[in-house]
N, C-alpha and C positions, 0 to 999 in steps of 0.2 A: 508394856507392849514389847513383844519379842523383836530383837534387832534383825534387820534384813541385810545380809552381806552378799553382794553380787560380784565382788572382785577381790581376789587374794593373790599374793605372791608366795609360792612355795619354794623352800630351800631343800632340795632332795639330795640324799646320799644313799645310793644303793649299797647292798652288802658286798664286801670284798670277798674275793675267792680265797679258799684255804690253800696253804702251801703243800706241795708234794713232800713225801717222806723219803729220806735216804736210809735204807736199811738193807742188811745182808742176812739171809737165813742162816742161823747158827744152831746146829743140832749135832748131838754126839754121833760119831761115825758117818757124818755127812760133811766132808771137808769142802765140797763145792756146792753149797746150798743155793747160791745165786741170789740176785737181788729180789727183795720182797716188799719194797716200799710202796705204799698205797697213794692214790691220787687225792688231792684236796677237793673239797666240795665247792660247788658254785655258790656265789653270793645270792642273797634273796633279791627279787625284783620289787619295785614299787609300782603297783597297778591301780589305776582308777577305774572303778566299775559304776555304771549308771544304776541308780536305785530309785524306784518309784516312791520310796518312803522318805527321801531326803528332798527338801525344797529350798535350802539355803546353803551357803558356803561358810556358815558361822563356825563350824568345828575347825576348819583350816585357818580361820582368822586368829583363833587363840592358840593354835599349835601349828605354826607354819614350817617349823624345822622337823623334817621327817627322815628317819634313818632305818634302813632294813637290816636284817640279821646277817651276820658274816658267816661264810662257809667254814666248816671245821677242817683242820689240817689232817692230812693222811697219816697213817701209822704203819708200823711193820706188820708182817704176816698178811700182806695184801689187803689191809683194811682201809677202805676209802673213807674220806671225811664226809660227814652229813651235809646235805645241801641246806643253805640258809633258807629260812621260811620266808615266803613271799608276803609282802605287806599290802593288803587290799584295802584301799580307801574308797568309800562310797561318795558319789557326787550326784547332784540332781540332774534330771534330763534337761537338755539345753545348755550344758556346760561346753564352752569352747576353750581349747587349750592353745596357748601361745608360748613361744620361747622368749628368751630375754630380748631378742631382736625385734619382736612383734610379729613374727611369722606364725601363721596358724598351722598347728600340727594335727589337730583332730577336732571334730564336731560331734559331741556325744549326745545323741537324741533318743536312741532306742534302749529301753531298760534291759540290763543284762550285758550290754556291750562293755568290753574291757579295753583299756589303753595302757600300754606299758610306758609309764612316765620316766622310769629310770631302770636300766638293765644292770643286774648284778654282775660282778666280775667272774671270769672263768677260773675254776680251780686249777692249780698247777699239777703237772704230771709227776708221779713218783718215779724213782729210778727203775722200778720193775717195768713200767711202760716205756722207758727210754732205752731199755736194753736192745742191742742189735748184734749182728755178727761181728761188727767192728768194736763195739763197746759191750762186752758181755756182762760187766758188773759196774755200771756207772757210779761214780762217787759223787753225784750231784742230782738234784731234782729241780723242777721248775717252780717258781714262786707263783702264788695266786695273783690275779690281776685285780686292781682296785675297781670298785663299782663306780658307775657313772655318778658324777656330782655336778649338778647344774640347777638353775632356777627356772621355774615355769610360772606362767601367769594364767590363772583360771578366771574366766568371765562367764557369768550366768545370764543367758538370754531367756527370759521367762517364756514358758510354753502356754501362755494364756490364749483363750479363744477370741476375746474381745479386748481391745486396747482403747482406753479413754485418753484422748488428747485434747488440749485446750490451753488457753491462757491461764496464768495464775489467778486463783480465786474464782474460777469459773464454776465451781461446785462439783468437781470430779470426786473428791473424797466423800462429800455428802451423798453423792449418788451411789457409790459403791457400798457405803454403809447401810443404805436402805435396800439395796438389791441383794446383798449377801450378809453373811455373819461377820464380815471384817469390821474392825473397829479402828479405823485410821484416826490420826490427829486432825481435828477440824478447827480452823481459825478464820477470822475475818481480815487476814492480812496476806499479802503475796508470799509465795514459797513456803506455805505452811507444811506441805508435803516435801520432805527431804529424802525420802526413800520410797521405792515402789511398794504398793499395797496390792495384794492378791486376794481375791474372794471367789467363792463358789456360789453360783446362783442355782438354787434348787427349784426345779419345775416339775416335781412329782416323779414321773418315770425317767425324765431326762434332766441333765444339768450341764452347765458350761462354766468356764472360768473367765474372770474379768480382771484386768490389770489397770491400776491407776498409777500413772507416772507423774513426777513433778511437772509443774506448769512450764510450757514452752513459750519462748519469746522470740521475736525476730533476731536472727543470728545464732540460734541454738545449734545449728548444724556446723557452725564454725567454732564452737566452744563457748559461746556466750551463755551466761547463766548456768543452769544445771543440765542443759540439753544433751551434750555429748555423753555424759555419764549415764543417762537413762533412756536415750533414744533406742538403744539396743533392745530394750524390753518390748518394743512394739514390732520388732523385725519378724517375729514368728506368729503374730496374731492373724487370725482369719478375717476379723472385722475391725475396722478403725472407726471409732465413734467420736465425732467432733462435738464436744460439750461447749456450748456458747452461752456466755453470760449476757442475757437480754436486759439486765438491770444495771449495766455498767454506765457510769456517768462521765467517763473519761472522754475528752474531746478527740474526734477522729476515729472513734470506735463504733463499729456497727457489725452485725452478724456476718454479712457477706465479706467485708474486709478482713475480719478475724479468721474466717475459714480460708480465704485466699492466702493470707500470710502464713498460716500453718502448713498449707499445701506446698508453699514455696520452700519451707524448711524441710519438709519430708522429701521433696524432689532433690534438694541439695545434699541431703543425707544419703541418698541412694548410691552415691559414689563410694561410700564406705561399706557397701554390701556386696561388692563384687565377689569376694571370697566366701560369702555366706552360702551355706547349703540348706537353708530353710525353705521358705515359700517363694522365693524369687523377688521380683520387682514389687516395691511398695505401691506403685501406681496401679497395679492390677488387683489390689485387695478391695474387698467390698467396703463401702462407706455408708454411714448413717449420720444424720445431723440431729443433735439433741439440744433443743432450746430450753434452757434451765431458768429457774427462778421466776416461774409463772405465778407465784404467790404474790408478787408485787403487781399492783394493778397496771401501772404504766408498762412494766415488762411484759405482761400478758397481752396487752394491746399491741405492742411492738412485734411480739412473736406471731400473733395472728395476722398482722399486716404483711410480714416478710415471708411467711411460710410458703405461699404459692410461688413467690419469686425465687426462693431458694431451690424449690423442687424443679422449677423450670430451668434455672441457671446451671445447677450442678447435676441434676438427674438422680439425686439420691433421696431416699425416704426421710421425711422430717417429722419429728415428734416434739410436742410441747409438754414439758413436765415441770414439776416442782418437787425437788428432793426433800425439802424441808416439810412441805405439806403432804408429801406422798401422793401427789396428783399425777395422773397419766402414766403410772409405772407399769401397770399390767399390760397394756398394748405394746409398750416398749420391750418388755421382757419376752413376749411371745414373738415379736419381730426379730429380736436378737437371736432367739432360739432357732427360728426359721433360717436365718442367714448362716448360723453356725452349722446346722444340720446339712444344709446345702453344700457347704464347704467340705464337711466330713465325708459325704458320699462321693465327692469328686476326688478325694485323696485315697491312696492305697492304705489298707488297714495295717496298722503298726502292731506287730506281735512282739511279745517278750522274747528276747534272745536267750533261750534256755541253754544253748550250746556255748554261750559266752565267747562270741567271736572276738578275737584278739586283734587289736589295731596296733601296729608298730610305726614309729616315726619313719619318715622317708629317709633313705640313705643320702648322706651329703657327699659321699665319695663317688668318683667316676668309676663305672664298671669298665673293666678291660679284659682282654682275652688272655689266656695263659694261666697256668697254675700259680705262678709267682710274679705276675705282671702288675700287681696292685701297688706300685710304688713309683715315685718320681724323684729325680735327682736334679737339683738346681744350685747355682752358686749362692753362697752365703753373702747377703748384702752388707752384713756388719763385720765380717771377718775376711780380710784379704787372703785369697787363695783357699778359702774354706768352701765347704759344700754342705747342703742340707738334703737329707733323704727323708721323704714323707711317704707314708703308706700305713693303712690301718693294720695290716698283718705284720709289717716290719716293726712298727712301734709296739705292737703287742709282744713281740719277741724280746724287745728291750726290757719291758716291765717284768717279764717272766724270768729274767736272768739274774742269778746271784753273782755279782761282780767280785765278791771276795773268794770265789771258787774258780781256780784256773781252768779246771776241766769244763765248768759251765761256760766260761768265756770262750774256750776253744770250740765247744758245741755251737755257740752262737755264731762264731766265725764261719763254721762249716755251713750253717743255715743261710747266712748272708751270701756266701760264695755260691751256693746252690741256687739261690733265688736270682742271681745275676746282678747283685749290687756292685761287686767288684768290677765286673765288665762295664757296667754303666758309669762307674766313677772314672775308669780309664778313658772311656769315650768323651767324658766331659773335661778331660785334661788333668785329672787328679794325679799327683805324684806322691811317693812315699813320704810320710811325715806331715801331710797337709791335714788340717783339722776337719773332721767330719762330724756333723750333728745329726743324731737320730733320736727323736723324742726329747727326753730330758738329759741325754748323755752326749758329751762332746769328747772325742778321742782323736789321737793321731793315727792316721790310717797306715797300716802296715799290711800289704797284700800277703795272703797265705802262700807259702812256698812249697807246700806239700809236706810229707812226713807222716809218721804213724802217731796218732794221738795216744795210743795205748802203751807207749814206751816209758811211762812214768807211773807212779803210784796212784791210788784212788784219790780223786780230787785235784789232780795235777795234769798238765798238758805239756809235753816236752817241746812242743813247737813254740810256746810262748816264751819270750825273753823276760828276764827279770823275775824268774820264779824264785820263791823263797825257800824252796826245797834244797837243802845242802847236798852237794855231791858226795860220792863215796870217799874221795880223798879228804874232803873237808870234815866229814864225820870221823874219819880215822885220826886226823890231826887233833880234833877237839877231844877225842877220847884219850889220846896220849897226853894232852895238856892237863886234863882233869886228874890223871894218875901221876902227874909230876915227871913224866918221862922227858918232856921237852918244854922249852920256854914258849909260852903262848904267843909272845910278841916277836919271836926270833924267826925271820923268814930268810935266813942266810942260805948260801949255795953249798952247804956242807954235804957230806955223804949221807946216805940214808941212815936214820937213827934206828938202832936196835935196842932191845931191852938191856943187854949186857953193857953196851957203851953208855946208855943213859944212866944206869945205876952207878957205873964207875965215875961218871962226871958229877953225879949228884953227891956221892959220899967222899970223893977225893978232891972235888973242886974247890 
């Protein structure tokens, strides 16, 4: 028998964005060709699409680690990197997506609907896209952003029309086996059914689906037994069928008390359905009572005795059947079809989403006014005198910066100053040299004092201290030391050394 998987945990890794390219056009007789570095391609997304051909989450159970394709890097001659291919994963209708905290992100019920489970990273801009009147030939490019990496929980809530509920060993599996082509495991001991069984009841021109869930016991809504794991499969059913064991010899068991106990559990479970976007309150679903095991003489007599009392007490139709002897099944099937048809007519017709409507997770960041107002500055609780800058856009700039390139660091400083980060730090009481954390980077804050960033070579920024680029005097001294004109370790206050004096000292010294 095929295994039914209704809950999986996915470990998702969307594709990383490609890096931008640093390139300058070089062609004969064109000394000022300008920058021509292309942009990196965006990383591929991981998308969940509802498919009517899928009925279980088994594929994800055996392959929970999913990774999308990375975007290609940019190249010279204005060649942009290719976008990473999106990875589309098919899920059955009724799949509910939760994050690691248990918050519901999407309820996928309409075939064709798509949900972006993990977004790929943006590709970095090449130096051609970064050129401006101030930086005519940038010696840097932006790096690609990493794709989203997180865990998601998928839960399958069966889209069955009829849900069979009852105590263990009430005959639910036997009933679904004779009403449909399903072949569930049948035993004479409690909790024979350990996983939901789905079957299709063929009525000629019409049909409906029926679900058999593991037996419920008092306390199932609180996690006792197997109730919590499988109660979700009856959330979307149009009809709830109480299967009652009339041949039970347990003390204190009778049809009316069994039904009342199960109704209490369903009412207690209603609190877990507040966020459900299915059919609403369980108490409003149609009900039917099925008195099973009428093949036993004593059980048949009990069923006939309590039938009118149950109809009067609950107001629901009552049927006496025997799943083993196949007795009383035809009237039950037609009654179930009538109830399902009534429900279908009252519901809006569900059409296949051919346009593939895309559902995106809700933003967790607060929206604010202003172009660069999407950040906050707060004191660092772990570092005395430190500050933390948080913001989706600001943190994205950090991931795009190549900190081994001084010009790229200077460009980042200009972006932060333009965004108002420096002004916000000053208002919070920040002083020069205090540690500031943005994303995964902690640095000593040094306010920009102005200056021209283009007064240095490509890949350098004259405003940054501690640059590794040697000055002209240092390069001259190194050249003289290589030729033996001066002593590399002599930094005396002598007169300027000339070639004639150096040769004289070297040959006569």
